[in-house]
Every structure is written in C-alpha cells, then in structure tokens.
C-alpha positions as CSV (number, residue, x, y, z in Angstrom):
1,X,166.9,53.5,152.6
2,X,167.7,56.5,154.8
3,X,171.1,57.9,155.0
4,X,173.0,60.7,156.8
5,X,173.9,63.7,154.8
6,X,177.0,65.1,156.4
7,X,178.7,68.1,154.9
8,X,179.7,70.2,157.9
9,X,182.2,72.4,156.1
10,X,179.7,73.6,153.5
11,X,177.1,74.2,156.2
12,X,179.7,76.1,158.3
13,X,180.7,78.2,155.3
14,X,177.1,79.1,154.6
15,X,176.5,80.0,158.2
16,X,179.7,82.0,158.5
17,X,178.9,83.9,155.3
18,X,175.5,85.0,156.8
19,X,177.3,86.7,159.8
20,X,178.5,90.3,159.6
21,X,181.9,89.4,160.9
22,X,182.5,87.0,158.0
23,X,183.2,89.9,155.8
24,X,186.8,91.0,155.5
25,X,187.1,94.8,155.3
26,X,190.8,94.5,154.4
27,X,190.0,92.9,151.1
28,X,186.4,93.9,150.7
29,X,185.1,90.3,150.0
30,X,183.7,87.4,151.9
31,X,186.2,85.0,153.3
32,X,184.8,81.5,153.5
33,X,186.1,79.2,156.2
34,X,187.5,76.8,153.6
35,X,189.8,79.6,152.4
36,X,191.5,80.0,155.8
37,X,195.0,78.6,155.6
38,X,195.6,77.3,159.1
39,X,194.0,73.9,159.8
40,X,192.8,73.4,163.3
41,X,193.1,70.2,165.3
42,X,190.3,67.7,165.1
43,X,187.9,68.0,168.1
44,X,185.6,65.1,167.2
45,X,186.5,62.1,165.0
46,X,184.2,59.2,164.1
47,X,185.7,56.2,162.3
48,X,183.7,53.3,160.9
49,X,180.9,53.7,163.4
50,X,177.9,51.4,163.0
51,X,174.7,51.1,165.1
52,X,171.7,49.0,164.7
53,X,168.5,48.7,166.8
54,X,167.6,45.0,166.5
55,X,167.7,44.0,162.9
56,X,167.4,47.6,161.7
57,X,170.8,49.2,160.8
58,X,170.8,52.9,161.5
59,X,174.4,53.9,161.0
60,X,176.6,52.1,158.5
61,X,180.3,52.9,158.7
62,X,180.1,56.6,159.5
63,X,183.4,58.6,159.2
64,X,183.5,62.2,160.3
65,X,186.0,64.8,161.4
66,X,185.0,68.1,163.0
67,X,187.8,70.6,163.6
68,X,188.2,72.5,166.9
69,X,186.0,75.6,166.9
70,X,183.9,74.5,163.9
71,X,180.2,74.7,163.5
72,X,178.8,71.4,162.3
73,X,175.3,70.4,161.2
74,X,173.8,67.0,160.7
75,X,171.0,67.1,158.1
76,X,168.7,64.3,156.9
77,X,165.2,62.9,157.0
78,X,163.6,61.5,160.2
79,X,165.0,58.2,161.2
80,X,168.3,58.4,159.3
81,X,170.5,58.4,162.4
82,X,171.3,62.1,163.2
83,X,170.3,61.9,166.9
84,X,171.7,58.4,167.2
85,X,175.1,59.7,166.1
86,X,174.9,62.6,168.6
87,X,174.0,60.2,171.3
88,X,176.9,58.0,170.5
89,X,179.4,60.9,170.6
90,X,177.9,62.0,174.0
91,X,178.2,58.4,175.3
92,X,174.4,57.9,175.8
93,X,174.4,55.0,173.4
94,X,177.2,52.4,172.6
95,X,178.4,51.9,169.0
96,X,178.2,48.4,167.6
97,X,181.6,49.0,165.8
98,X,184.0,51.8,165.1
99,X,185.8,54.4,167.2
100,X,184.9,57.8,168.6
101,X,187.6,60.3,169.6
102,X,187.3,63.7,171.3
103,X,190.3,66.1,171.2
104,X,192.5,63.1,170.2
105,X,191.4,60.9,173.0
106,X,189.6,57.6,172.3
107,X,186.2,57.8,174.1
108,X,184.5,54.9,172.4
109,X,184.0,53.1,175.8
110,X,184.3,56.1,178.1
111,X,181.3,57.0,180.3
112,X,179.3,60.1,179.3
113,X,180.5,62.2,182.3
114,X,184.1,62.1,181.1
115,X,183.4,63.4,177.6
116,X,182.7,67.1,178.2
117,X,180.0,67.0,175.5
118,X,176.7,68.8,175.1
119,X,174.2,68.6,172.2
120,X,171.5,70.8,170.9
121,X,168.5,69.4,168.9
122,X,167.0,72.0,166.6
123,X,163.9,71.1,164.5
124,X,163.0,73.4,161.7
125,X,159.4,73.3,160.7
126,X,158.1,75.1,157.6
127,X,154.6,76.0,156.8
128,X,153.0,74.9,153.5
129,X,155.9,72.8,152.3
C-alpha cells in the first residue's frame, strides 16, 4: 500500500545547503541545520492521526513535529495522503483519530479560520522519466 515518506529534517538540510547563506565563512564549511545547537519550539505537532475515506484508510497513525521556522516537505506517491495531512492541519478536513497542535495549542477541533495556516501545493513534473 501507499505510505507517507516524512523526513523534513533531511529535506530542510538539503535545501539549506543549496542556499548561499548556508555556508559559514567563519569556519569555511557548510553548517547543516541538524548541527545547530539550539532547538526551536515545535510549531506543528501531529500525534496518532488517522484518516479514512469510506473503507479506504489514507493516514494510519501519523506522528510528526515541525520546529518553528523550519522548512518541511511531504514526499510520496499520488494518493498516499500528503494533501490529506495538509488539509487536516489547515482544518479543511477532520481527523478520524489523533491530535493536531499548532504553536502548542490543540487545534484538532478548531475551525480553519482560527489556525493561521496556509499551504502550498508544488507538483514536480519531469520529462522522460
């Protein structure tokens, strides 16, 4: 079956390393985000979230933390639940189980207008492969 591949820290590190400001002139080497000592507060937390459409399970117990100021990416095949998870966080869908928190506040049952969330859908198409 389909699954969600979530590794936002690796994706953020790869993205940060591609930017010119990711280089540290003081030490002359790249400084990955994972090497930064200070841990930031969690902006988005998902715990045990499940979602099904009819008899078709889409999300099965998703757990995810995204730190404040982080760059996170959801990657996976069509139909694996990426957009569904984003819609749940934004409040456009209701989770069947689990909790969603934004900036430490439980928003699992909060209306979308109170969540201060926006999402971007980016589809990468490649030619010949």
